[in-house]
PyMOL Python script that loads the backbone (N, CA, C, O; Angstrom):
from pymol import cmd

cmd.read_pdbstr("""\
ATOM      1  N   UNK A   1     101.857 157.471 248.667  1.00  0.00           N
ATOM      2  CA  UNK A   1     101.874 158.825 248.168  1.00  0.00           C
ATOM      3  C   UNK A   1     102.739 158.937 246.920  1.00  0.00           C
ATOM      4  O   UNK A   1     102.327 159.548 245.933  1.00  0.00           O
ATOM      5  N   UNK A   2     103.926 158.354 246.953  1.00  0.00           N
ATOM      6  CA  UNK A   2     104.818 158.418 245.791  1.00  0.00           C
ATOM      7  C   UNK A   2     104.171 157.722 244.600  1.00  0.00           C
ATOM      8  O   UNK A   2     104.276 158.210 243.475  1.00  0.00           O
ATOM      9  N   UNK A   3     103.521 156.619 244.820  1.00  0.00           N
ATOM     10  CA  UNK A   3     102.856 155.906 243.725  1.00  0.00           C
ATOM     11  C   UNK A   3     101.761 156.773 243.111  1.00  0.00           C
ATOM     12  O   UNK A   3     101.565 156.763 241.896  1.00  0.00           O
ATOM     13  N   UNK A   4     101.051 157.517 243.946  1.00  0.00           N
ATOM     14  CA  UNK A   4      99.992 158.395 243.444  1.00  0.00           C
ATOM     15  C   UNK A   4     100.585 159.489 242.564  1.00  0.00           C
ATOM     16  O   UNK A   4     100.006 159.842 241.537  1.00  0.00           O
ATOM     17  N   UNK A   5     101.715 160.018 242.953  1.00  0.00           N
ATOM     18  CA  UNK A   5     102.369 161.038 242.133  1.00  0.00           C
ATOM     19  C   UNK A   5     102.795 160.466 240.794  1.00  0.00           C
ATOM     20  O   UNK A   5     102.681 161.134 239.767  1.00  0.00           O
ATOM     21  N   UNK A   6     103.278 159.252 240.797  1.00  0.00           N
ATOM     22  CA  UNK A   6     103.675 158.601 239.551  1.00  0.00           C
ATOM     23  C   UNK A   6     102.502 158.414 238.617  1.00  0.00           C
ATOM     24  O   UNK A   6     102.658 158.489 237.398  1.00  0.00           O
ATOM     25  N   UNK A   7     101.330 158.173 239.173  1.00  0.00           N
ATOM     26  CA  UNK A   7     100.137 158.015 238.343  1.00  0.00           C
ATOM     27  C   UNK A   7      99.723 159.328 237.701  1.00  0.00           C
ATOM     28  O   UNK A   7      99.111 159.332 236.633  1.00  0.00           O
ATOM     29  N   UNK A   8     100.053 160.441 238.341  1.00  0.00           N
ATOM     30  CA  UNK A   8      99.716 161.741 237.776  1.00  0.00           C
ATOM     31  C   UNK A   8     100.564 162.071 236.545  1.00  0.00           C
ATOM     32  O   UNK A   8     100.113 162.785 235.650  1.00  0.00           O
ATOM     33  N   UNK A   9     101.769 161.559 236.504  1.00  0.00           N
ATOM     34  CA  UNK A   9     102.695 161.860 235.428  1.00  0.00           C
ATOM     35  C   UNK A   9     103.213 160.583 234.783  1.00  0.00           C
ATOM     36  O   UNK A   9     104.406 160.294 234.878  1.00  0.00           O
ATOM     37  N   UNK A  10     102.352 159.812 234.130  1.00  0.00           N
ATOM     38  CA  UNK A  10     102.787 158.525 233.586  1.00  0.00           C
ATOM     39  C   UNK A  10     103.834 158.656 232.498  1.00  0.00           C
ATOM     40  O   UNK A  10     104.648 157.746 232.336  1.00  0.00           O
ATOM     41  N   UNK A  11     103.851 159.733 231.755  1.00  0.00           N
ATOM     42  CA  UNK A  11     104.824 159.895 230.673  1.00  0.00           C
ATOM     43  C   UNK A  11     106.194 160.311 231.189  1.00  0.00           C
ATOM     44  O   UNK A  11     107.180 160.244 230.456  1.00  0.00           O
ATOM     45  N   UNK A  12     106.262 160.738 232.437  1.00  0.00           N
ATOM     46  CA  UNK A  12     107.525 161.251 232.967  1.00  0.00           C
ATOM     47  C   UNK A  12     108.618 160.193 232.956  1.00  0.00           C
ATOM     48  O   UNK A  12     109.790 160.522 232.775  1.00  0.00           O
ATOM     49  N   UNK A  13     108.259 158.944 233.145  1.00  0.00           N
ATOM     50  CA  UNK A  13     109.267 157.886 233.192  1.00  0.00           C
ATOM     51  C   UNK A  13     109.954 157.704 231.844  1.00  0.00           C
ATOM     52  O   UNK A  13     111.114 157.294 231.794  1.00  0.00           O
ATOM     53  N   UNK A  14     109.263 158.002 230.764  1.00  0.00           N
ATOM     54  CA  UNK A  14     109.869 157.816 229.447  1.00  0.00           C
ATOM     55  C   UNK A  14     110.267 159.130 228.792  1.00  0.00           C
ATOM     56  O   UNK A  14     110.700 159.137 227.639  1.00  0.00           O
ATOM     57  N   UNK A  15     110.127 160.237 229.505  1.00  0.00           N
ATOM     58  CA  UNK A  15     110.430 161.544 228.933  1.00  0.00           C
ATOM     59  C   UNK A  15     111.931 161.740 228.786  1.00  0.00           C
ATOM     60  O   UNK A  15     112.735 161.147 229.505  1.00  0.00           O
ATOM     61  N   UNK A  16     112.274 162.580 227.841  1.00  0.00           N
ATOM     62  CA  UNK A  16     113.681 162.908 227.644  1.00  0.00           C
ATOM     63  C   UNK A  16     114.128 163.912 228.698  1.00  0.00           C
ATOM     64  O   UNK A  16     113.299 164.558 229.339  1.00  0.00           O
ATOM     65  N   UNK A  17     115.422 164.041 228.875  1.00  0.00           N
ATOM     66  CA  UNK A  17     115.985 165.025 229.774  1.00  0.00           C
ATOM     67  C   UNK A  17     116.121 166.340 229.014  1.00  0.00           C
ATOM     68  O   UNK A  17     116.616 166.371 227.887  1.00  0.00           O
ATOM     69  N   UNK A  18     115.676 167.417 229.641  1.00  0.00           N
ATOM     70  CA  UNK A  18     115.719 168.733 228.998  1.00  0.00           C
ATOM     71  C   UNK A  18     116.643 169.663 229.759  1.00  0.00           C
ATOM     72  O   UNK A  18     116.664 169.653 230.990  1.00  0.00           O
ATOM     73  N   UNK A  19     117.401 170.460 229.040  1.00  0.00           N
ATOM     74  CA  UNK A  19     118.168 171.541 229.640  1.00  0.00           C
ATOM     75  C   UNK A  19     117.296 172.780 229.523  1.00  0.00           C
ATOM     76  O   UNK A  19     117.178 173.367 228.448  1.00  0.00           O
ATOM     77  N   UNK A  20     116.694 173.169 230.617  1.00  0.00           N
ATOM     78  CA  UNK A  20     115.720 174.255 230.622  1.00  0.00           C
ATOM     79  C   UNK A  20     116.337 175.546 230.084  1.00  0.00           C
ATOM     80  O   UNK A  20     115.646 176.350 229.458  1.00  0.00           O
ATOM     81  N   UNK A  21     117.618 175.744 230.325  1.00  0.00           N
ATOM     82  CA  UNK A  21     118.256 176.993 229.887  1.00  0.00           C
ATOM     83  C   UNK A  21     118.340 177.119 228.373  1.00  0.00           C
ATOM     84  O   UNK A  21     118.570 178.215 227.860  1.00  0.00           O
ATOM     85  N   UNK A  22     118.158 176.022 227.650  1.00  0.00           N
ATOM     86  CA  UNK A  22     118.260 176.085 226.188  1.00  0.00           C
ATOM     87  C   UNK A  22     116.899 176.093 225.493  1.00  0.00           C
ATOM     88  O   UNK A  22     116.838 176.237 224.272  1.00  0.00           O
ATOM     89  N   UNK A  23     115.810 175.941 226.241  1.00  0.00           N
ATOM     90  CA  UNK A  23     114.487 175.885 225.631  1.00  0.00           C
ATOM     91  C   UNK A  23     114.044 177.259 225.136  1.00  0.00           C
ATOM     92  O   UNK A  23     114.298 178.279 225.777  1.00  0.00           O
ATOM     93  N   UNK A  24     113.402 177.263 224.023  1.00  0.00           N
ATOM     94  CA  UNK A  24     112.815 178.479 223.465  1.00  0.00           C
ATOM     95  C   UNK A  24     111.302 178.391 223.619  1.00  0.00           C
ATOM     96  O   UNK A  24     110.750 177.315 223.849  1.00  0.00           O
ATOM     97  N   UNK A  25     110.651 179.522 223.489  1.00  0.00           N
ATOM     98  CA  UNK A  25     109.184 179.546 223.577  1.00  0.00           C
ATOM     99  C   UNK A  25     108.568 178.559 222.598  1.00  0.00           C
ATOM    100  O   UNK A  25     107.590 177.885 222.921  1.00  0.00           O
ATOM    101  N   UNK A  26     109.134 178.475 221.414  1.00  0.00           N
ATOM    102  CA  UNK A  26     108.582 177.578 220.401  1.00  0.00           C
ATOM    103  C   UNK A  26     108.623 176.119 220.854  1.00  0.00           C
ATOM    104  O   UNK A  26     107.795 175.320 220.416  1.00  0.00           O
ATOM    105  N   UNK A  27     109.562 175.761 221.715  1.00  0.00           N
ATOM    106  CA  UNK A  27     109.661 174.384 222.200  1.00  0.00           C
ATOM    107  C   UNK A  27     108.447 174.007 223.050  1.00  0.00           C
ATOM    108  O   UNK A  27     107.922 172.902 222.915  1.00  0.00           O
ATOM    109  N   UNK A  28     108.001 174.900 223.911  1.00  0.00           N
ATOM    110  CA  UNK A  28     106.868 174.564 224.767  1.00  0.00           C
ATOM    111  C   UNK A  28     105.574 174.537 223.959  1.00  0.00           C
ATOM    112  O   UNK A  28     104.646 173.798 224.290  1.00  0.00           O
ATOM    113  N   UNK A  29     105.513 175.334 222.910  1.00  0.00           N
ATOM    114  CA  UNK A  29     104.332 175.330 222.049  1.00  0.00           C
ATOM    115  C   UNK A  29     104.179 173.978 221.370  1.00  0.00           C
ATOM    116  O   UNK A  29     103.058 173.537 221.118  1.00  0.00           O
ATOM    117  N   UNK A  30     105.285 173.318 221.072  1.00  0.00           N
ATOM    118  CA  UNK A  30     105.270 172.018 220.404  1.00  0.00           C
ATOM    119  C   UNK A  30     104.988 170.856 221.357  1.00  0.00           C
ATOM    120  O   UNK A  30     104.723 169.741 220.907  1.00  0.00           O
ATOM    121  N   UNK A  31     105.042 171.103 222.668  1.00  0.00           N
ATOM    122  CA  UNK A  31     104.800 170.050 223.656  1.00  0.00           C
ATOM    123  C   UNK A  31     103.306 169.785 223.796  1.00  0.00           C
ATOM    124  O   UNK A  31     102.473 170.619 223.444  1.00  0.00           O
ATOM    125  N   UNK A  32     102.993 168.613 224.316  1.00  0.00           N
ATOM    126  CA  UNK A  32     101.598 168.332 224.660  1.00  0.00           C
ATOM    127  C   UNK A  32     101.202 169.285 225.790  1.00  0.00           C
ATOM    128  O   UNK A  32     102.068 169.749 226.532  1.00  0.00           O
ATOM    129  N   UNK A  33      99.916 169.580 225.931  1.00  0.00           N
ATOM    130  CA  UNK A  33      99.488 170.451 227.033  1.00  0.00           C
ATOM    131  C   UNK A  33      99.908 169.928 228.406  1.00  0.00           C
ATOM    132  O   UNK A  33     100.252 170.708 229.294  1.00  0.00           O
ATOM    133  N   UNK A  34      99.877 168.611 228.573  1.00  0.00           N
ATOM    134  CA  UNK A  34     100.268 168.027 229.854  1.00  0.00           C
ATOM    135  C   UNK A  34     101.753 168.244 230.132  1.00  0.00           C
ATOM    136  O   UNK A  34     102.130 168.631 231.238  1.00  0.00           O
ATOM    137  N   UNK A  35     102.598 167.994 229.125  1.00  0.00           N
ATOM    138  CA  UNK A  35     104.036 168.188 229.313  1.00  0.00           C
ATOM    139  C   UNK A  35     104.367 169.659 229.530  1.00  0.00           C
ATOM    140  O   UNK A  35     105.213 169.994 230.359  1.00  0.00           O
ATOM    141  N   UNK A  36     103.697 170.539 228.784  1.00  0.00           N
ATOM    142  CA  UNK A  36     103.918 171.976 228.952  1.00  0.00           C
ATOM    143  C   UNK A  36     103.544 172.439 230.347  1.00  0.00           C
ATOM    144  O   UNK A  36     104.272 173.223 230.956  1.00  0.00           O
ATOM    145  N   UNK A  37     102.409 171.962 230.863  1.00  0.00           N
ATOM    146  CA  UNK A  37     101.971 172.338 232.206  1.00  0.00           C
ATOM    147  C   UNK A  37     102.948 171.829 233.261  1.00  0.00           C
ATOM    148  O   UNK A  37     103.262 172.537 234.218  1.00  0.00           O
ATOM    149  N   UNK A  38     103.428 170.592 233.081  1.00  0.00           N
ATOM    150  CA  UNK A  38     104.385 170.036 234.021  1.00  0.00           C
ATOM    151  C   UNK A  38     105.687 170.841 234.004  1.00  0.00           C
ATOM    152  O   UNK A  38     106.271 171.117 235.053  1.00  0.00           O
ATOM    153  N   UNK A  39     106.131 171.211 232.810  1.00  0.00           N
ATOM    154  CA  UNK A  39     107.357 171.994 232.690  1.00  0.00           C
ATOM    155  C   UNK A  39     107.202 173.364 233.340  1.00  0.00           C
ATOM    156  O   UNK A  39     108.093 173.806 234.065  1.00  0.00           O
ATOM    157  N   UNK A  40     106.086 174.039 233.092  1.00  0.00           N
ATOM    158  CA  UNK A  40     105.859 175.349 233.701  1.00  0.00           C
ATOM    159  C   UNK A  40     105.812 175.249 235.222  1.00  0.00           C
ATOM    160  O   UNK A  40     106.336 176.122 235.913  1.00  0.00           O
ATOM    161  N   UNK A  41     105.192 174.201 235.749  1.00  0.00           N
ATOM    162  CA  UNK A  41     105.150 174.008 237.201  1.00  0.00           C
ATOM    163  C   UNK A  41     106.560 173.765 237.741  1.00  0.00           C
ATOM    164  O   UNK A  41     106.915 174.274 238.804  1.00  0.00           O
ATOM    165  N   UNK A  42     107.361 172.989 237.012  1.00  0.00           N
ATOM    166  CA  UNK A  42     108.731 172.733 237.447  1.00  0.00           C
ATOM    167  C   UNK A  42     109.537 174.029 237.465  1.00  0.00           C
ATOM    168  O   UNK A  42     110.262 174.302 238.422  1.00  0.00           O
ATOM    169  N   UNK A  43     109.407 174.818 236.413  1.00  0.00           N
ATOM    170  CA  UNK A  43     110.155 176.076 236.340  1.00  0.00           C
ATOM    171  C   UNK A  43     109.716 177.023 237.454  1.00  0.00           C
ATOM    172  O   UNK A  43     110.549 177.710 238.046  1.00  0.00           O
ATOM    173  N   UNK A  44     108.412 177.065 237.744  1.00  0.00           N
ATOM    174  CA  UNK A  44     107.931 177.903 238.838  1.00  0.00           C
ATOM    175  C   UNK A  44     108.595 177.487 240.149  1.00  0.00           C
ATOM    176  O   UNK A  44     109.024 178.338 240.928  1.00  0.00           O
ATOM    177  N   UNK A  45     108.677 176.192 240.390  1.00  0.00           N
ATOM    178  CA  UNK A  45     109.337 175.703 241.595  1.00  0.00           C
ATOM    179  C   UNK A  45     110.826 176.006 241.600  1.00  0.00           C
ATOM    180  O   UNK A  45     111.393 176.350 242.638  1.00  0.00           O
ATOM    181  N   UNK A  46     111.453 175.879 240.448  1.00  0.00           N
ATOM    182  CA  UNK A  46     112.888 176.186 240.322  1.00  0.00           C
ATOM    183  C   UNK A  46     113.145 177.652 240.649  1.00  0.00           C
ATOM    184  O   UNK A  46     114.045 177.975 241.423  1.00  0.00           O
ATOM    185  N   UNK A  47     112.344 178.540 240.051  1.00  0.00           N
ATOM    186  CA  UNK A  47     112.532 179.970 240.315  1.00  0.00           C
ATOM    187  C   UNK A  47     112.220 180.304 241.764  1.00  0.00           C
ATOM    188  O   UNK A  47     112.906 181.126 242.371  1.00  0.00           O
ATOM    189  N   UNK A  48     111.189 179.672 242.326  1.00  0.00           N
ATOM    190  CA  UNK A  48     110.873 179.885 243.728  1.00  0.00           C
ATOM    191  C   UNK A  48     112.006 179.412 244.631  1.00  0.00           C
ATOM    192  O   UNK A  48     112.338 180.072 245.615  1.00  0.00           O
ATOM    193  N   UNK A  49     112.593 178.278 244.298  1.00  0.00           N
ATOM    194  CA  UNK A  49     113.719 177.762 245.081  1.00  0.00           C
ATOM    195  C   UNK A  49     114.930 178.681 245.026  1.00  0.00           C
ATOM    196  O   UNK A  49     115.607 178.891 246.033  1.00  0.00           O
ATOM    197  N   UNK A  50     115.194 179.221 243.859  1.00  0.00           N
ATOM    198  CA  UNK A  50     116.321 180.165 243.725  1.00  0.00           C
ATOM    199  C   UNK A  50     116.084 181.417 244.553  1.00  0.00           C
ATOM    200  O   UNK A  50     117.030 182.039 245.035  1.00  0.00           O
ATOM    201  N   UNK A  51     114.807 181.787 244.718  1.00  0.00           N
ATOM    202  CA  UNK A  51     114.453 182.970 245.503  1.00  0.00           C
ATOM    203  C   UNK A  51     114.198 182.619 246.970  1.00  0.00           C
ATOM    204  O   UNK A  51     113.813 183.486 247.755  1.00  0.00           O
ATOM    205  N   UNK A  52     114.408 181.356 247.344  1.00  0.00           N
ATOM    206  CA  UNK A  52     114.166 180.866 248.697  1.00  0.00           C
ATOM    207  C   UNK A  52     112.712 181.100 249.117  1.00  0.00           C
ATOM    208  O   UNK A  52     112.431 181.429 250.269  1.00  0.00           O
ATOM    209  N   UNK A  53     111.798 180.924 248.162  1.00  0.00           N
ATOM    210  CA  UNK A  53     110.365 181.088 248.404  1.00  0.00           C
ATOM    211  C   UNK A  53     109.713 179.720 248.253  1.00  0.00           C
ATOM    212  O   UNK A  53     109.650 179.180 247.149  1.00  0.00           O
ATOM    213  N   UNK A  54     109.236 179.167 249.342  1.00  0.00           N
ATOM    214  CA  UNK A  54     108.665 177.827 249.325  1.00  0.00           C
ATOM    215  C   UNK A  54     107.152 177.815 249.099  1.00  0.00           C
ATOM    216  O   UNK A  54     106.529 176.754 249.131  1.00  0.00           O
ATOM    217  N   UNK A  55     106.567 178.982 248.873  1.00  0.00           N
ATOM    218  CA  UNK A  55     105.121 179.050 248.669  1.00  0.00           C
ATOM    219  C   UNK A  55     104.769 178.782 247.199  1.00  0.00           C
ATOM    220  O   UNK A  55     105.529 179.123 246.292  1.00  0.00           O
ATOM    221  N   UNK A  56     103.601 178.165 246.988  1.00  0.00           N
ATOM    222  CA  UNK A  56     103.055 178.023 245.644  1.00  0.00           C
ATOM    223  C   UNK A  56     101.781 178.842 245.599  1.00  0.00           C
ATOM    224  O   UNK A  56     100.811 178.531 246.290  1.00  0.00           O
ATOM    225  N   UNK A  57     101.782 179.874 244.798  1.00  0.00           N
ATOM    226  CA  UNK A  57     100.651 180.790 244.688  1.00  0.00           C
ATOM    227  C   UNK A  57     100.016 180.581 243.320  1.00  0.00           C
ATOM    228  O   UNK A  57     100.587 180.967 242.299  1.00  0.00           O
ATOM    229  N   UNK A  58      98.834 179.970 243.300  1.00  0.00           N
ATOM    230  CA  UNK A  58      98.168 179.660 242.029  1.00  0.00           C
ATOM    231  C   UNK A  58      97.898 180.914 241.207  1.00  0.00           C
ATOM    232  O   UNK A  58      98.055 180.903 239.986  1.00  0.00           O
ATOM    233  N   UNK A  59      97.491 181.997 241.870  1.00  0.00           N
ATOM    234  CA  UNK A  59      97.215 183.235 241.140  1.00  0.00           C
ATOM    235  C   UNK A  59      98.488 183.786 240.488  1.00  0.00           C
ATOM    236  O   UNK A  59      98.470 184.205 239.330  1.00  0.00           O
ATOM    237  N   UNK A  60      99.583 183.780 241.239  1.00  0.00           N
ATOM    238  CA  UNK A  60     100.861 184.257 240.694  1.00  0.00           C
ATOM    239  C   UNK A  60     101.314 183.361 239.548  1.00  0.00           C
ATOM    240  O   UNK A  60     101.765 183.847 238.511  1.00  0.00           O
ATOM    241  N   UNK A  61     101.191 182.050 239.741  1.00  0.00           N
ATOM    242  CA  UNK A  61     101.584 181.099 238.709  1.00  0.00           C
ATOM    243  C   UNK A  61     100.800 181.349 237.423  1.00  0.00           C
ATOM    244  O   UNK A  61     101.373 181.393 236.335  1.00  0.00           O
ATOM    245  N   UNK A  62      99.493 181.512 237.559  1.00  0.00           N
ATOM    246  CA  UNK A  62      98.639 181.759 236.399  1.00  0.00           C
ATOM    247  C   UNK A  62      98.988 183.077 235.722  1.00  0.00           C
ATOM    248  O   UNK A  62      99.054 183.155 234.495  1.00  0.00           O
ATOM    249  N   UNK A  63      99.210 184.102 236.520  1.00  0.00           N
ATOM    250  CA  UNK A  63      99.571 185.415 235.979  1.00  0.00           C
ATOM    251  C   UNK A  63     100.908 185.355 235.242  1.00  0.00           C
ATOM    252  O   UNK A  63     101.051 185.925 234.160  1.00  0.00           O
ATOM    253  N   UNK A  64     101.881 184.665 235.829  1.00  0.00           N
ATOM    254  CA  UNK A  64     103.192 184.524 235.188  1.00  0.00           C
ATOM    255  C   UNK A  64     103.087 183.741 233.885  1.00  0.00           C
ATOM    256  O   UNK A  64     103.705 184.102 232.884  1.00  0.00           O
ATOM    257  N   UNK A  65     102.300 182.664 233.904  1.00  0.00           N
ATOM    258  CA  UNK A  65     102.125 181.855 232.695  1.00  0.00           C
ATOM    259  C   UNK A  65     101.449 182.666 231.599  1.00  0.00           C
ATOM    260  O   UNK A  65     101.821 182.570 230.429  1.00  0.00           O
ATOM    261  N   UNK A  66     100.445 183.474 231.982  1.00  0.00           N
ATOM    262  CA  UNK A  66      99.767 184.314 230.988  1.00  0.00           C
ATOM    263  C   UNK A  66     100.726 185.339 230.388  1.00  0.00           C
ATOM    264  O   UNK A  66     100.753 185.532 229.173  1.00  0.00           O
ATOM    265  N   UNK A  67     101.513 185.997 231.245  1.00  0.00           N
ATOM    266  CA  UNK A  67     102.470 186.999 230.763  1.00  0.00           C
ATOM    267  C   UNK A  67     103.524 186.357 229.875  1.00  0.00           C
ATOM    268  O   UNK A  67     103.909 186.928 228.855  1.00  0.00           O
ATOM    269  N   UNK A  68     103.986 185.188 230.249  1.00  0.00           N
ATOM    270  CA  UNK A  68     104.969 184.478 229.430  1.00  0.00           C
ATOM    271  C   UNK A  68     104.353 184.063 228.103  1.00  0.00           C
ATOM    272  O   UNK A  68     105.016 184.114 227.067  1.00  0.00           O
ATOM    273  N   UNK A  69     103.077 183.649 228.128  1.00  0.00           N
ATOM    274  CA  UNK A  69     102.395 183.271 226.895  1.00  0.00           C
ATOM    275  C   UNK A  69     102.323 184.417 225.915  1.00  0.00           C
ATOM    276  O   UNK A  69     102.534 184.224 224.718  1.00  0.00           O
ATOM    277  N   UNK A  70     102.028 185.605 226.401  1.00  0.00           N
ATOM    278  CA  UNK A  70     101.973 186.796 225.545  1.00  0.00           C
ATOM    279  C   UNK A  70     103.358 187.081 224.964  1.00  0.00           C
ATOM    280  O   UNK A  70     103.497 187.358 223.773  1.00  0.00           O
ATOM    281  N   UNK A  71     104.383 187.008 225.821  1.00  0.00           N
ATOM    282  CA  UNK A  71     105.752 187.269 225.356  1.00  0.00           C
ATOM    283  C   UNK A  71     106.197 186.219 224.347  1.00  0.00           C
ATOM    284  O   UNK A  71     106.883 186.543 223.377  1.00  0.00           O
ATOM    285  N   UNK A  72     105.812 184.960 224.566  1.00  0.00           N
ATOM    286  CA  UNK A  72     106.197 183.889 223.647  1.00  0.00           C
ATOM    287  C   UNK A  72     105.492 184.019 222.301  1.00  0.00           C
ATOM    288  O   UNK A  72     106.073 183.724 221.257  1.00  0.00           O
ATOM    289  N   UNK A  73     104.248 184.457 222.332  1.00  0.00           N
ATOM    290  CA  UNK A  73     103.543 184.687 221.067  1.00  0.00           C
ATOM    291  C   UNK A  73     104.223 185.788 220.271  1.00  0.00           C
ATOM    292  O   UNK A  73     104.304 185.717 219.045  1.00  0.00           O
ATOM    293  N   UNK A  74     104.712 186.805 220.969  1.00  0.00           N
ATOM    294  CA  UNK A  74     105.377 187.921 220.306  1.00  0.00           C
ATOM    295  C   UNK A  74     106.737 187.510 219.742  1.00  0.00           C
ATOM    296  O   UNK A  74     107.162 188.011 218.701  1.00  0.00           O
ATOM    297  N   UNK A  75     107.418 186.590 220.441  1.00  0.00           N
ATOM    298  CA  UNK A  75     108.752 186.167 220.001  1.00  0.00           C
ATOM    299  C   UNK A  75     108.965 184.687 220.313  1.00  0.00           C
ATOM    300  O   UNK A  75     109.497 184.346 221.369  1.00  0.00           O
ATOM    301  N   UNK A  76     108.548 183.798 219.390  1.00  0.00           N
ATOM    302  CA  UNK A  76     108.696 182.361 219.628  1.00  0.00           C
ATOM    303  C   UNK A  76     110.144 181.906 219.797  1.00  0.00           C
ATOM    304  O   UNK A  76     110.385 180.818 220.320  1.00  0.00           O
ATOM    305  N   UNK A  77     111.109 182.714 219.367  1.00  0.00           N
ATOM    306  CA  UNK A  77     112.518 182.341 219.507  1.00  0.00           C
ATOM    307  C   UNK A  77     113.137 182.804 220.825  1.00  0.00           C
ATOM    308  O   UNK A  77     114.314 182.554 221.087  1.00  0.00           O
ATOM    309  N   UNK A  78     112.340 183.477 221.650  1.00  0.00           N
ATOM    310  CA  UNK A  78     112.843 183.936 222.945  1.00  0.00           C
ATOM    311  C   UNK A  78     113.116 182.739 223.841  1.00  0.00           C
ATOM    312  O   UNK A  78     112.456 181.706 223.729  1.00  0.00           O
ATOM    313  N   UNK A  79     114.077 182.881 224.719  1.00  0.00           N
ATOM    314  CA  UNK A  79     114.381 181.831 225.686  1.00  0.00           C
ATOM    315  C   UNK A  79     113.244 181.698 226.683  1.00  0.00           C
ATOM    316  O   UNK A  79     112.826 182.690 227.279  1.00  0.00           O
ATOM    317  N   UNK A  80     112.739 180.487 226.873  1.00  0.00           N
ATOM    318  CA  UNK A  80     111.605 180.254 227.767  1.00  0.00           C
ATOM    319  C   UNK A  80     111.922 180.671 229.193  1.00  0.00           C
ATOM    320  O   UNK A  80     111.104 181.334 229.830  1.00  0.00           O
ATOM    321  N   UNK A  81     113.072 180.306 229.703  1.00  0.00           N
ATOM    322  CA  UNK A  81     113.430 180.653 231.073  1.00  0.00           C
ATOM    323  C   UNK A  81     113.569 182.169 231.219  1.00  0.00           C
ATOM    324  O   UNK A  81     113.177 182.723 232.246  1.00  0.00           O
ATOM    325  N   UNK A  82     114.113 182.836 230.227  1.00  0.00           N
ATOM    326  CA  UNK A  82     114.248 184.290 230.256  1.00  0.00           C
ATOM    327  C   UNK A  82     112.883 184.951 230.321  1.00  0.00           C
ATOM    328  O   UNK A  82     112.671 185.885 231.095  1.00  0.00           O
ATOM    329  N   UNK A  83     111.957 184.461 229.502  1.00  0.00           N
ATOM    330  CA  UNK A  83     110.603 185.014 229.475  1.00  0.00           C
ATOM    331  C   UNK A  83     109.905 184.788 230.816  1.00  0.00           C
ATOM    332  O   UNK A  83     109.234 185.688 231.321  1.00  0.00           O
ATOM    333  N   UNK A  84     110.056 183.608 231.391  1.00  0.00           N
ATOM    334  CA  UNK A  84     109.413 183.315 232.670  1.00  0.00           C
ATOM    335  C   UNK A  84     110.034 184.105 233.807  1.00  0.00           C
ATOM    336  O   UNK A  84     109.322 184.529 234.717  1.00  0.00           O
ATOM    337  N   UNK A  85     111.345 184.312 233.777  1.00  0.00           N
ATOM    338  CA  UNK A  85     111.992 185.143 234.797  1.00  0.00           C
ATOM    339  C   UNK A  85     111.477 186.575 234.720  1.00  0.00           C
ATOM    340  O   UNK A  85     111.226 187.202 235.749  1.00  0.00           O
ATOM    341  N   UNK A  86     111.317 187.094 233.502  1.00  0.00           N
ATOM    342  CA  UNK A  86     110.793 188.451 233.329  1.00  0.00           C
ATOM    343  C   UNK A  86     109.359 188.544 233.836  1.00  0.00           C
ATOM    344  O   UNK A  86     108.987 189.535 234.463  1.00  0.00           O
ATOM    345  N   UNK A  87     108.551 187.515 233.568  1.00  0.00           N
ATOM    346  CA  UNK A  87     107.171 187.503 234.040  1.00  0.00           C
ATOM    347  C   UNK A  87     107.146 187.485 235.568  1.00  0.00           C
ATOM    348  O   UNK A  87     106.344 188.182 236.189  1.00  0.00           O
ATOM    349  N   UNK A  88     108.014 186.697 236.161  1.00  0.00           N
ATOM    350  CA  UNK A  88     108.105 186.595 237.617  1.00  0.00           C
ATOM    351  C   UNK A  88     108.521 187.945 238.213  1.00  0.00           C
ATOM    352  O   UNK A  88     107.976 188.364 239.234  1.00  0.00           O
ATOM    353  N   UNK A  89     109.466 188.612 237.590  1.00  0.00           N
ATOM    354  CA  UNK A  89     109.934 189.904 238.093  1.00  0.00           C
ATOM    355  C   UNK A  89     108.840 190.960 237.997  1.00  0.00           C
ATOM    356  O   UNK A  89     108.804 191.899 238.792  1.00  0.00           O
ATOM    357  N   UNK A  90     107.946 190.804 237.018  1.00  0.00           N
ATOM    358  CA  UNK A  90     106.863 191.756 236.848  1.00  0.00           C
ATOM    359  C   UNK A  90     105.742 191.590 237.853  1.00  0.00           C
ATOM    360  O   UNK A  90     104.881 192.463 237.959  1.00  0.00           O
ATOM    361  N   UNK A  91     105.730 190.501 238.587  1.00  0.00           N
ATOM    362  CA  UNK A  91     104.665 190.249 239.574  1.00  0.00           C
ATOM    363  C   UNK A  91     105.159 190.377 240.976  1.00  0.00           C
ATOM    364  O   UNK A  91     104.390 190.196 241.920  1.00  0.00           O
TER     365      UNK A  91
END
""", "prot")
cmd.dss("prot")
cmd.show_as("cartoon", "prot")
cmd.util.cbc("prot")
cmd.orient("prot")
């Protein structure tokens, strides 16, 4: 099972370490679609963990990502985590 997960994210082994609290919307726009999707999934899990919510809701995730995308387009210098927290609070 672990090997299968590694095959899903082959670039993860060589990826840099990111401080999510310092990322701006413009940073995710510059990422590959695969890295951006992985980061958004990680942040969703992080926010869910902080809220003690162990569920993964694809509809909520998609809605939050869409809302964050709109906010990021409006302000590329906005903090990514701030935008995603606001999207989460709106749902």
